[in-house]
Structures are given as structure tokens and as C-alpha cells.
C-alpha positions, 0 to 999 in steps of 0.5 A, a space after each residue: 503557472 504554479 508547480 504541483 508538488 506530490 505528497 504521499 505517505 510511507 505505505 506507498 512502498 516507494 524506494 529512495 531512487 523513485 522518490 528522488 527521480 519523481 521529486 516526491 515528498 513522503 510523510 512517514 507513519 508511526 510504528 509502536 513496538 516493544 515500548 518504542 515508537 519508530 518512523 516507518 522507513 526512516 528509522 525502522 525498515 520493513 524487514 527489521 520490523 518483521 524481526 522485532 514483531 516475531 519476538 514481540 509478545 504484543 501486536 505492534 501498532 501503527 498511527 497516522 502522522 499528526 496534522 501538524 506534520 502535514 501542515 508544516 510540509 504544506 506550508 513549506 511547499 506552497 510558500 511560493 504559490 505552488 499547489 500540493 496534491 496529497 495522495 494517501 493510503 485508504 482511509 478504511 485502514 488508517 486515519 492518515 488521509 483525514 490527518 492530511 485533510 485537517 492540515 489542508 484546512 489549516 494551511 494557506 497553501 492550495 492543497 488537494 487531498 486524495 484517498 487512493 482507496 489502496 495501499 502499497 504499490 497500488 497507492 504508488 500507481 496513483 502517485 507516479 501517474 500524478 507525478 508524471 502529469 504534474 511534470 507535463 504541466 497538467 492542471 490539478 483537475 485533470 490529474 485528479 480525474 486521471 487518478 479516479 480512472 487508475 483507481 477504478 482499473 486497479 486490483 489488489 489481493 492480500 494473502 495470509 500464510 498464518 492467522 496468528 496476528 489476526 487472532 492477536 488483533 481480535 479479528 478472528 477467534 482462536 477456534 477459527 484460527 486453529 481450524 484454519 491452521 489444521 486445514 492449512 487454509 490460505 485466506 485470499 482477500 481483496 481491497 475493494 472499496 478501500 477495505 479488506 474483503 475476503 474473496 476466496 480460500 486456498 489449501 496450498 501455495 500452488 492453489 493461491 498462485 493458480 487463483 491469482 494467475 487465473 484472475 489476472 489473465 481474466 481481468 487483463 485480457 485485451 488490455 494494456 497492463 500498466 503496472 504490477 506490484 508485489 509486497 511481502 512479509 517474507 512471503 516468498 513461498 507464494 510470491 516467487 512462484 507467482 513471479 515465475 508465472 507472470 514472467 512466463 506470461 511475458 510480464 517482466 516489469 514487476 515491482 517487489 518489496 517488503 510490505 509496510 509494517 502497517 500491513 504486516 502487523 495485521 497479516 503476520 509473517 509469510 503474507 504477501 500482496 499482489 496488485 496490478 492496473 490496466 489501461 
């Protein structure tokens, strides 16, 4: 029976230990800043990126890996007749999954490409579930069906601390940003359907934490919480109090890391994302 190799991209926030433990293959996105191009998490770590971004007059840019990068990996993984399951960040925010699909059509390897409709730890939820099932010898169809279930039971919120990068990126006008800054508004958005969707506004860090905890308790009542993740861009003013609330409620297994530059480019410094999934 052919082996199933799991491929993902660098926006999954997976650390080297997890990548090695689950025998994963991670393709990095490209980050352009200060006239230079870097490979995400290969020659530019998220924390170092934030420092570069704060000192850059222009908004950094990210781009998907070229189809040729994926094809080369798919060719190598499938040379013995093995299959490949390639799971990627939402197509609503990047062309990465389309690049993978193009490569899947060009390679002789049996490749299945999945749009996770998420990013960060919420993408990793699907990647790790797939890796566990592949190790157990499950068939591709069964794994893909399970990923559909995980996706439906996942929730991800993004909270901004400043609107500066949204203005630089042309996503909102300067007038709205000035009003938002004056009122100390913290926009809360979800990643429903793979796209950034505003859902609420908070006037303080405390209100943000209260909103997220109330929503978490409501959505997880009577269910098993399978995973919790927090990704941040130095957003400790909101992330740390939330972690304290979660731990007080009995949830101690929380994955936390600096977020991918693909996200922090749009959110700016001080933002964070909170995500979880249930059974």
C-alpha cells in the first residue's frame, strides 16, 4: 500500500519539532521587504520580520511559492508510487493553493490538494489530523472527509490593535482609521469561509478577551475541545489575559507562536489570532 506524504506551507505555524515528529513537508512562502526577498521561516523568522516591518516605510508583500517548487517536491515524494496530500492556507488570502493545484496537474505523482480555508494553527489542526491518519494507514478519501469535518468545527478570530497597516494596504481610509484610533477601537474579525469577515468591535483589551471567552464557552459547551491555538504579532496585551482565562477554565494545552508575516503584514504589530476546534 503506498504511503501518503503530507505537504503544507509555512503559514501553518508548525515548529521544527512537530515537522520532524509528523514527517511533514513544509513549502515556504516568499516575503518581500526593504528591497529584499526572504523565504518565510527559512531565512526570516516572524519575530525578526516584525522588527523589519516597523522600520519599513512601505508595506511588505508576500507571494505564493511557484508551481515549480511544488512540482519538484511532488515528483520526489511520489517517485516510489507514494501519494501526496497537500493542505494549504485559505485561497481567499493567497494563491498558494492554486500554485499547488497547478503543480499537481503537471506531476506524475498522485497528488490531492486541499484548501484548508484557514491559516495558522487552524491550518495546522487539519495538517496534524491528516498526518495521524496517514500513519494509521487510512485511505486518502477517508482523510479528506475527516478534514471536511475538522474545517466545519473550527473557529478563528483575528483582533487588531492598530489600524495603521490596514491604511497602508488600502483596506480602510485614513479618516476611519483616525476615528478608530481616537476611540481605541479593536476590530474583531473571523475567518469564515476562508475570508476576513468583521464580526465585532471592542473598546478595550478587556472587552476583547471577554468577547472571545464568551464565544468560546458558547461554542464548546458539551463538546470536546480538540485544539486551541494563539498566533500573535507581539499582541501580548490581549493574548496573555486570554490564556489566563482559558487556563482558569481548565484548558492548558494551548499552542502559541508568532504569526506568519503573511498575516502580520495586514494586521500590524500588536494583533493576535485565536482559534480552536471541537469534536
